[in-house]
C-alpha positions as CSV (number, residue, x, y, z in Angstrom):
1,X,39.5,-10.9,21.1
2,X,37.3,-12.6,23.5
3,X,35.6,-15.9,22.5
4,X,32.1,-16.5,22.3
5,X,30.3,-18.4,25.1
6,X,29.5,-22.3,24.6
7,X,25.8,-21.5,25.3
8,X,25.7,-18.7,22.3
9,X,27.9,-21.7,19.7
10,X,24.4,-23.7,19.1
11,X,22.5,-20.3,18.2
12,X,25.7,-19.4,15.5
13,X,25.0,-22.6,14.0
14,X,21.0,-22.5,13.7
15,X,21.4,-19.2,12.2
16,X,23.9,-20.4,9.2
17,X,21.5,-23.9,9.2
18,X,17.6,-22.5,9.2
19,X,16.7,-22.1,6.3
20,X,12.6,-21.2,7.4
21,X,12.4,-18.8,10.4
22,X,10.0,-20.6,12.7
23,X,7.0,-21.8,12.6
24,X,4.7,-19.7,10.3
25,X,1.5,-21.4,12.0
26,X,2.7,-20.6,15.4
27,X,3.9,-17.6,14.4
28,X,1.0,-15.7,13.2
29,X,-1.3,-17.0,15.6
30,X,0.7,-15.2,18.7
31,X,0.7,-11.9,15.7
32,X,-3.6,-12.5,15.1
33,X,-4.0,-12.5,18.9
34,X,-2.5,-9.4,19.8
35,X,-4.4,-8.0,16.9
36,X,-7.6,-9.1,18.6
37,X,-6.6,-8.1,22.0
38,X,-5.5,-4.4,20.7
39,X,-8.3,-4.1,19.0
40,X,-10.8,-5.0,22.2
41,X,-8.8,-2.2,23.6
42,X,-10.0,0.5,20.5
43,X,-13.9,-1.0,20.3
44,X,-14.2,-0.3,24.4
45,X,-12.4,3.1,24.1
46,X,-14.5,4.1,20.8
47,X,-17.5,4.4,23.1
48,X,-16.3,7.4,25.0
49,X,-15.3,9.2,21.9
50,X,-18.1,11.5,20.7
51,X,-16.1,14.8,20.3
52,X,-13.9,16.5,18.6
53,X,-11.8,17.1,21.3
54,X,-12.2,13.7,22.0
55,X,-10.9,12.5,18.6
56,X,-8.3,14.5,18.3
57,X,-6.9,14.5,22.3
58,X,-8.7,11.6,24.0
59,X,-11.0,14.3,25.6
60,X,-7.5,15.6,27.4
61,X,-8.4,12.5,30.4
62,X,-4.7,11.0,30.5
63,X,-2.6,11.7,33.2
64,X,1.1,12.5,32.8
65,X,2.4,9.2,33.8
66,X,0.1,7.6,30.8
67,X,0.7,10.5,28.5
68,X,4.4,10.0,28.9
69,X,4.5,6.3,28.2
70,X,2.1,6.6,25.2
71,X,5.0,9.4,24.0
72,X,7.2,6.7,24.2
73,X,5.0,4.6,22.0
74,X,4.5,7.1,19.6
75,X,8.4,8.2,19.4
76,X,9.9,4.5,19.0
77,X,8.4,3.7,16.0
78,X,9.4,0.9,13.0
79,X,12.2,2.6,12.4
80,X,13.6,2.2,16.1
81,X,13.0,-1.4,16.8
82,X,13.3,-3.2,13.4
83,X,15.4,-0.4,11.3
84,X,17.7,0.2,13.9
85,X,18.9,-2.8,14.5
86,X,19.4,-3.9,11.3
87,X,21.2,-1.1,10.9
88,X,24.2,-1.7,13.8
89,X,23.8,-5.4,12.6
90,X,24.9,-4.8,9.3
91,X,26.4,-1.5,9.6
92,X,27.9,-1.6,13.4
93,X,29.6,1.3,14.8
94,X,27.5,3.5,11.7
95,X,23.9,2.4,12.5
96,X,24.0,2.5,16.2
97,X,24.5,6.8,14.8
98,X,20.8,6.0,14.2
99,X,20.2,5.9,17.8
100,X,22.1,8.7,19.2
101,X,20.4,10.7,16.5
102,X,16.8,9.8,17.1
103,X,17.4,10.3,21.3
104,X,19.3,13.8,20.9
105,X,16.2,14.8,18.5
106,X,13.3,13.7,20.7
107,X,15.5,16.3,23.6
108,X,15.7,18.8,21.2
109,X,12.1,18.8,20.9
110,X,11.5,18.4,24.6
111,X,14.0,21.3,25.2
112,X,12.7,23.8,22.6
113,X,8.9,23.2,21.7
114,X,6.8,20.7,23.5
115,X,5.9,22.9,26.3
116,X,5.4,26.3,24.7
117,X,3.8,24.6,22.0
118,X,1.1,23.0,24.2
119,X,0.6,25.8,26.4
120,X,0.0,27.7,23.0
121,X,-2.4,25.5,20.7
122,X,-5.5,23.2,21.0
123,X,-5.5,20.5,18.6
124,X,-2.9,21.1,15.6
125,X,0.6,22.4,14.8
126,X,-1.5,25.0,13.0
127,X,-3.3,26.4,15.9
128,X,-0.1,27.6,17.0
129,X,1.4,29.0,13.7
130,X,-1.8,30.7,13.0
131,X,-2.1,32.4,16.7
132,X,0.0,35.5,15.9
133,X,-0.5,35.5,11.8
134,X,-2.6,35.6,9.5
135,X,-5.2,32.5,9.7
136,X,-6.0,31.1,6.4
137,X,-2.8,31.1,4.3
138,X,-0.6,30.2,7.2
139,X,-3.0,26.8,8.0
140,X,-3.1,25.9,4.6
141,X,0.4,25.9,4.2
142,X,0.8,23.9,8.0
143,X,-1.9,21.6,7.4
144,X,0.3,20.7,3.9
145,X,3.5,20.3,5.1
146,X,1.8,18.0,8.1
147,X,0.7,15.5,5.3
148,X,3.5,15.5,3.5
149,X,5.4,14.5,6.6
150,X,2.5,12.4,7.7
151,X,3.0,11.0,4.2
152,X,7.1,10.1,4.4
153,X,6.5,8.9,7.6
154,X,3.8,6.4,7.0
155,X,6.5,5.1,4.2
156,X,8.6,3.7,6.6
157,X,5.8,2.0,8.8
158,X,4.2,0.2,6.2
159,X,7.1,-0.5,5.0
160,X,7.8,-2.1,8.2
161,X,5.0,-3.6,8.4
162,X,5.1,-5.7,5.1
163,X,8.6,-6.8,6.0
164,X,7.9,-8.2,9.5
165,X,4.2,-10.0,8.5
166,X,6.3,-11.3,5.2
167,X,8.7,-12.7,7.7
168,X,6.3,-14.3,9.6
169,X,4.9,-16.0,6.9
170,X,7.8,-16.8,5.1
171,X,6.5,-14.6,2.0
172,X,9.7,-14.1,0.1
173,X,7.8,-12.7,-3.7
174,X,8.0,-9.2,-4.3
175,X,3.7,-9.6,-5.0
176,X,3.2,-11.6,-1.9
177,X,4.9,-8.6,0.4
178,X,2.2,-6.4,-1.5
179,X,-0.5,-7.7,-0.8
180,X,0.8,-8.1,3.2
181,X,1.3,-4.2,2.8
182,X,-2.8,-4.1,1.3
183,X,-3.9,-6.3,4.3
184,X,-1.8,-4.5,7.0
185,X,-2.7,-1.2,5.9
186,X,-6.7,-2.3,5.7
187,X,-6.4,-3.2,9.4
188,X,-5.1,0.1,10.4
189,X,-7.4,2.2,9.2
190,X,-10.2,0.0,10.9
191,X,-8.3,0.9,14.0
192,X,-8.1,4.8,13.5
193,X,-11.2,5.1,12.6
194,X,-12.7,3.1,15.3
195,X,-10.8,4.2,17.8
196,X,-9.9,8.1,17.7
197,X,-6.7,9.2,19.9
198,X,-8.5,7.8,22.9
199,X,-8.1,4.0,21.2
200,X,-4.5,5.1,20.1
201,X,-3.3,6.5,23.3
202,X,-3.9,2.9,24.8
203,X,-3.0,0.6,22.0
204,X,0.5,3.1,22.0
205,X,0.6,2.5,26.2
206,X,0.2,-1.1,25.5
207,X,2.6,-1.2,23.0
208,X,5.3,1.1,25.5
209,X,5.6,-1.3,28.2
210,X,5.8,-4.3,25.7
211,X,8.0,-3.0,23.5
212,X,10.6,-1.9,26.2
213,X,10.0,-5.1,28.4
214,X,10.4,-7.5,25.4
215,X,13.4,-5.2,24.4
216,X,14.5,-5.6,27.8
217,X,14.4,-9.3,28.4
218,X,15.9,-9.6,24.7
219,X,19.0,-7.6,25.8
220,X,19.5,-9.5,29.4
221,X,19.3,-12.8,27.1
222,X,22.2,-11.5,25.2
223,X,24.3,-10.3,27.7
224,X,23.9,-13.7,29.6
225,X,24.9,-15.9,26.7
226,X,28.1,-14.1,26.4
227,X,29.0,-13.2,30.3
228,X,27.7,-9.7,30.9
229,X,30.3,-9.2,28.2
230,X,29.5,-6.2,26.0
231,X,33.0,-6.4,24.4
232,X,32.7,-10.5,24.1
233,X,29.4,-9.7,21.8
234,X,31.3,-7.1,19.7
235,X,34.0,-9.4,19.2
236,X,31.4,-12.3,18.4
237,X,30.0,-9.6,15.8
238,X,33.1,-9.2,13.9
239,X,34.3,-12.7,14.2
240,X,30.9,-13.7,12.6
241,X,30.6,-11.6,9.7
242,X,34.7,-11.4,9.1
243,X,34.6,-7.4,9.0
244,X,36.5,-5.6,11.7
245,X,35.6,-2.6,10.4
246,X,32.1,-2.5,12.0
247,X,33.4,-1.5,15.0
248,X,35.2,1.7,13.3
249,X,33.0,4.5,12.1
250,X,33.0,5.0,8.3
251,X,31.5,1.4,7.3
252,X,28.6,3.2,5.5
253,X,29.4,7.2,5.6
254,X,33.1,7.4,5.0
255,X,33.7,5.8,1.7
256,X,33.6,9.1,0.0
257,X,33.6,12.9,0.5
258,X,29.7,12.5,-0.9
259,X,28.7,9.9,2.3
260,X,30.8,11.9,4.3
261,X,28.5,15.0,3.3
262,X,25.4,12.7,3.2
263,X,26.5,12.3,6.9
264,X,26.6,15.5,8.3
265,X,22.6,15.7,6.3
266,X,21.4,13.0,7.6
267,X,22.8,13.9,11.2
268,X,21.1,17.6,10.8
269,X,17.8,16.0,9.8
270,X,17.8,13.7,12.6
271,X,18.7,15.9,15.0
272,X,16.3,18.4,13.9
273,X,13.5,16.8,12.9
274,X,11.6,15.0,16.0
275,X,10.8,19.2,16.8
276,X,9.0,19.6,13.4
277,X,6.9,15.8,13.7
278,X,3.1,16.8,14.1
279,X,2.4,13.6,15.7
280,X,5.1,13.4,18.4
281,X,3.8,17.3,19.5
282,X,0.5,16.3,19.3
283,X,0.4,14.2,22.1
284,X,1.2,17.0,24.4
285,X,-2.4,18.0,24.0
286,X,-3.7,15.1,25.2
287,X,-3.1,15.8,29.2
288,X,-5.2,18.8,30.9
289,X,-2.4,20.7,32.6
290,X,1.0,21.9,31.8
291,X,2.4,20.0,35.0
292,X,1.0,16.8,33.7
293,X,2.7,17.5,30.2
294,X,6.2,18.0,32.4
295,X,5.2,14.4,34.0
296,X,5.0,12.7,31.0
297,X,7.9,13.9,29.5
298,X,10.0,12.3,32.3
299,X,8.0,9.2,31.5
300,X,9.2,9.2,27.8
301,X,12.9,10.5,28.6
302,X,13.3,7.5,30.6
303,X,11.8,4.7,28.3
304,X,13.4,6.1,25.3
305,X,16.3,6.9,26.7
306,X,16.7,3.2,27.7
307,X,15.4,1.6,24.5
308,X,18.3,3.6,22.9
309,X,20.6,1.8,24.8
310,X,19.5,-1.5,24.7
311,X,19.6,-1.5,20.4
312,X,23.3,-0.9,20.9
313,X,23.0,-4.5,22.6
314,X,20.3,-5.8,20.3
315,X,22.1,-4.9,17.1
316,X,25.4,-6.5,18.0
317,X,23.7,-9.4,19.4
318,X,22.2,-9.8,15.5
319,X,26.0,-10.0,14.0
320,X,27.0,-12.4,16.3
321,X,24.3,-14.7,16.6
322,X,22.5,-14.3,13.2
323,X,25.0,-12.9,10.6
324,X,24.5,-10.4,7.8
325,X,24.4,-12.6,5.1
326,X,21.1,-14.2,6.5
327,X,19.2,-11.0,7.6
328,X,19.8,-9.7,4.2
329,X,18.6,-13.0,2.9
330,X,15.4,-12.9,4.9
331,X,12.1,-11.6,4.0
332,X,12.2,-8.1,4.7
333,X,15.9,-8.2,4.4
334,X,17.8,-5.8,7.0
335,X,14.2,-5.0,8.7
336,X,14.3,-8.5,9.9
337,X,16.8,-8.5,11.9
338,X,15.2,-8.0,15.5
339,X,12.7,-11.1,14.6
340,X,15.3,-13.4,13.4
341,X,17.5,-12.4,16.9
342,X,14.1,-13.3,19.1
343,X,14.2,-16.9,17.1
344,X,17.3,-17.5,17.6
345,X,17.2,-17.0,21.4
346,X,13.7,-18.7,21.7
347,X,12.4,-19.9,18.8
348,X,8.9,-19.8,17.3
349,X,7.1,-18.4,20.4
350,X,9.3,-15.5,21.3
351,X,9.8,-14.5,18.0
352,X,5.8,-14.5,17.8
353,X,5.6,-12.5,20.5
354,X,8.6,-10.0,19.6
355,X,6.6,-9.8,16.3
356,X,3.2,-9.0,17.4
357,X,4.9,-6.2,19.8
358,X,6.4,-5.1,16.6
359,X,3.5,-5.1,14.7
360,X,1.9,-2.8,18.0
361,X,4.8,-0.7,17.1
362,X,3.9,0.2,14.3
363,X,0.0,0.3,14.1
364,X,0.5,2.8,17.1
365,X,3.0,5.1,15.1
366,X,0.5,5.1,12.2
367,X,-2.7,5.5,14.2
368,X,-1.4,8.3,16.0
369,X,0.1,9.7,12.3
370,X,-3.5,9.0,10.9
371,X,-5.2,11.0,13.9
372,X,-2.5,13.7,13.0
373,X,-3.3,14.3,9.7
374,X,-7.0,14.0,9.5
375,X,-6.8,16.7,12.2
376,X,-4.5,19.3,10.4
377,X,-7.3,18.4,7.1
378,X,-10.5,18.4,9.1
379,X,-9.7,21.0,12.1
380,X,-7.3,23.4,9.5
381,X,-9.1,23.4,6.4
382,X,-11.9,22.1,6.4
383,X,-13.4,23.7,9.7
384,X,-10.8,26.7,9.6
385,X,-10.5,27.9,6.6
386,X,-13.4,26.4,3.8
387,X,-15.9,26.7,6.6
388,X,-14.6,29.9,8.1
389,X,-14.3,28.4,11.7
390,X,-18.1,27.9,11.8
391,X,-18.5,24.3,10.7
392,X,-20.8,21.2,12.2
393,X,-18.7,18.9,14.8
394,X,-20.0,16.0,13.9
395,X,-19.7,17.0,10.1
396,X,-16.0,17.5,11.0
397,X,-15.7,14.5,12.4
398,X,-16.8,12.7,9.2
399,X,-14.3,14.7,6.9
400,X,-11.8,13.4,9.4
401,X,-12.5,9.4,9.1
402,X,-12.7,10.4,5.1
403,X,-9.5,11.8,5.1
404,X,-8.2,8.5,6.8
405,X,-9.3,6.7,4.9
406,X,-7.5,8.5,1.9
407,X,-4.5,8.8,3.7
408,X,-4.4,4.5,4.1
409,X,-4.9,3.8,0.7
410,X,-1.6,6.4,-0.3
411,X,0.0,5.1,2.3
412,X,-0.2,1.7,1.3
413,X,0.9,2.7,-2.2
414,X,4.0,4.1,-1.1
415,X,4.5,1.2,1.1
416,X,4.6,-1.1,-1.5
417,X,6.9,1.4,-3.2
418,X,9.7,1.6,-0.2
419,X,9.7,-1.9,0.0
420,X,13.7,-3.0,0.8
421,X,14.5,0.2,1.9
422,X,16.0,0.7,5.5
423,X,13.0,1.8,7.6
424,X,15.4,3.6,10.1
425,X,16.6,5.7,6.9
426,X,13.3,6.1,5.4
427,X,11.9,8.0,9.0
428,X,15.4,10.0,8.6
429,X,14.1,11.5,5.6
430,X,10.8,12.4,7.4
431,X,12.8,14.2,9.7
432,X,14.5,15.9,7.1
433,X,11.5,17.2,5.8
434,X,9.7,17.9,8.9
435,X,12.8,19.9,9.7
436,X,12.8,21.5,6.6
437,X,8.9,22.1,6.4
438,X,7.8,22.7,9.9
439,X,10.8,23.7,12.6
440,X,12.0,27.4,11.4
441,X,8.3,28.7,11.6
442,X,7.7,26.9,14.6
443,X,10.9,28.7,16.4
444,X,10.6,32.0,14.6
445,X,6.9,31.7,15.9
446,X,7.8,31.4,19.6
447,X,11.1,32.9,19.5
448,X,10.9,36.1,17.3
449,X,8.9,39.0,17.8
450,X,9.3,40.4,13.9
451,X,8.3,37.1,12.4
452,X,5.5,37.7,9.7
453,X,3.4,35.8,7.6
454,X,5.3,36.4,4.7
455,X,8.2,34.6,6.3
456,X,6.1,31.8,7.7
457,X,4.5,31.3,4.0
458,X,8.2,31.4,2.5
459,X,10.1,29.1,5.2
460,X,7.2,26.2,5.1
461,X,6.9,26.0,1.8
462,X,10.5,26.9,0.5
463,X,11.9,24.3,3.2
464,X,8.7,21.4,1.8
465,X,9.7,21.8,-2.0
466,X,12.9,22.1,-1.7
467,X,13.0,18.9,0.3
468,X,10.8,17.3,-1.4
469,X,12.5,17.8,-4.8
470,X,16.1,16.8,-3.4
471,X,14.2,13.8,-2.5
472,X,12.7,13.1,-5.9
473,X,16.1,14.0,-7.7
474,X,18.4,11.7,-5.3
475,X,19.3,8.0,-5.6
476,X,16.7,7.4,-2.9
477,X,14.4,7.4,-6.2
478,X,16.5,6.5,-8.8
479,X,20.0,5.5,-10.2
480,X,21.4,3.5,-7.0
481,X,21.2,-0.2,-6.6
482,X,18.2,-0.2,-3.7
483,X,16.3,2.7,-5.3
484,X,12.7,2.7,-4.9
485,X,12.1,2.8,-8.8
486,X,14.5,0.6,-10.6
487,X,15.4,0.6,-14.0
488,X,15.4,4.6,-14.4
489,X,18.1,7.0,-13.5
490,X,17.2,10.5,-13.0
491,X,18.8,11.5,-9.9
492,X,20.3,15.1,-10.3
493,X,21.5,15.5,-6.5
494,X,24.4,12.4,-5.2
495,X,23.0,13.2,-1.6
496,X,20.2,10.4,-0.3
497,X,19.2,13.3,2.3
498,X,17.9,16.7,1.7
499,X,18.6,17.9,5.1
500,X,22.0,20.5,4.8
501,X,20.2,22.1,2.0
502,X,17.0,22.5,2.6
503,X,17.1,22.8,6.4
504,X,19.7,26.3,6.3
505,X,17.3,27.3,3.1
506,X,14.0,27.2,5.3
507,X,15.6,29.0,7.8
508,X,16.7,31.8,5.6
509,X,13.4,32.1,4.0
510,X,11.6,32.7,6.9
511,X,13.9,35.5,7.9
512,X,14.1,37.2,4.3
513,X,10.6,36.6,4.3
514,X,9.4,38.7,7.8
515,X,12.2,41.2,6.6
516,X,10.9,42.4,3.1
517,X,7.4,42.8,4.9
518,X,6.5,45.9,5.7
519,X,3.0,44.7,7.4
520,X,4.1,43.6,10.8
521,X,2.0,41.1,13.0
522,X,-0.4,42.4,15.8
523,X,2.1,43.1,19.4
524,X,-0.8,42.4,21.4
525,X,-1.3,38.8,19.9
526,X,2.5,38.4,20.0
527,X,3.0,39.3,23.5
528,X,-0.4,37.1,24.6
529,X,1.2,34.4,22.8
530,X,4.9,35.2,24.4
531,X,3.3,35.0,28.2
532,X,1.0,32.3,27.2
533,X,3.9,29.5,25.4
534,X,6.2,30.4,28.5
535,X,4.1,30.3,32.1
536,X,1.0,28.3,30.6
537,X,-1.6,31.2,31.5
538,X,-4.6,31.2,29.5
539,X,-3.8,27.7,28.3
540,X,-5.9,25.6,30.5
541,X,-8.9,28.1,28.8
542,X,-7.7,27.4,25.6
543,X,-7.8,23.4,25.4
544,X,-10.7,23.2,26.8
545,X,-12.9,25.3,24.3
């Protein structure tokens, strides 16, 4: 085993001896300064937000490069930064599987879904799903599934926000962290209400640049401490934690047969889930042409791929320089690995900067989620269903903003309940719900001519209900040491992730619903959708009206 370099030794000793993480006054000052700067950006962007297209899609005024940065900012959530670094620091090889899964998921979304979806729709996923199917029932189902996916994704972001700010302020109690989540939730609601998609996009661009730059600096710093030798980092991680199994598969998902099945379920959810995430897919509606959409894809792949490689060094670096015991004992638990690592490397200043970037990560993703959910309810249910497509645009915006407030309140409550959970794991649950409720219907709508409205409804409702029920009656909710509800045990299913059951079931229901329905859809609309999705012909006219 290669010994840790002398330059890194003080950091290891500091990690074991330090009881307070930096200077809370310095930490929170940097954090508040960053919040103020981004709020100014949001307010400036809000001055040009007047129409539904401005609020939902930023007026389609962003270039491919800008949108690529924003996509990376939207996709690289708190789970990617805080959750994955913590998962690698605690579980080693098994933790890095989250990085691999999320990156492969992005590629699946790009190859199968992104451009056809953008060419076909206007603002939301429901625009695409209802293009050649019956409008009202499909829009309602798509909106319900969008709201459900948004809720599960928000759980992770709010739990991450609470853990992060609690670490900055040294708050260890559950009550204190709950109060932090409430305050953070209110700040996020204000951001989205003021800025809309334009403000959200600029926050995502700023956040993506700062996140990738900050992570790159930390990665090079850690590599320099160990003589740019990855083997030395891995060896030091094993030595610090006294667990050589960190470098082998199976530490988290190889203990029993159930855990192995759970791992397969997790992989299915992660690889297929991104293609069903409405808030990520909605980003492709913010560019004016299909060419700019493809440009944004190149930028997004570059940044996202580099970031997930960096997490390998950060995770094992945290394991080597800090150790799992101190990470788990800190406010926020496993999610505190990245901020603690920043403190060990550069003290309170670097920790404050990285924490501010992490908060921007949470803020940007939550803003994107809230915009998507509000657009889904206001555009799909209020305007298209309740008002039969004939509503005052100003009233639609008011409904959208009211929806954001409701979503914010619900997410605050959910974030309080999800405290202590690894946020990468929570996002994997959101991926499972998205893959179950949305992905089969999207794929069938784009690529299967025989697909019908009944198939869409069976697939969306069946996938959503089965995924949610499997989560409710799993160890995630009760019966385990880290369950959301302690003191009770009503779990019936041993699997923590429902993907292995709910995703195939949703595909099957979509198939059965379609072949058993005698009423076929309009062949002209099918042909129009196929041409538009594959070539983009007619898409520019659609998105500008």
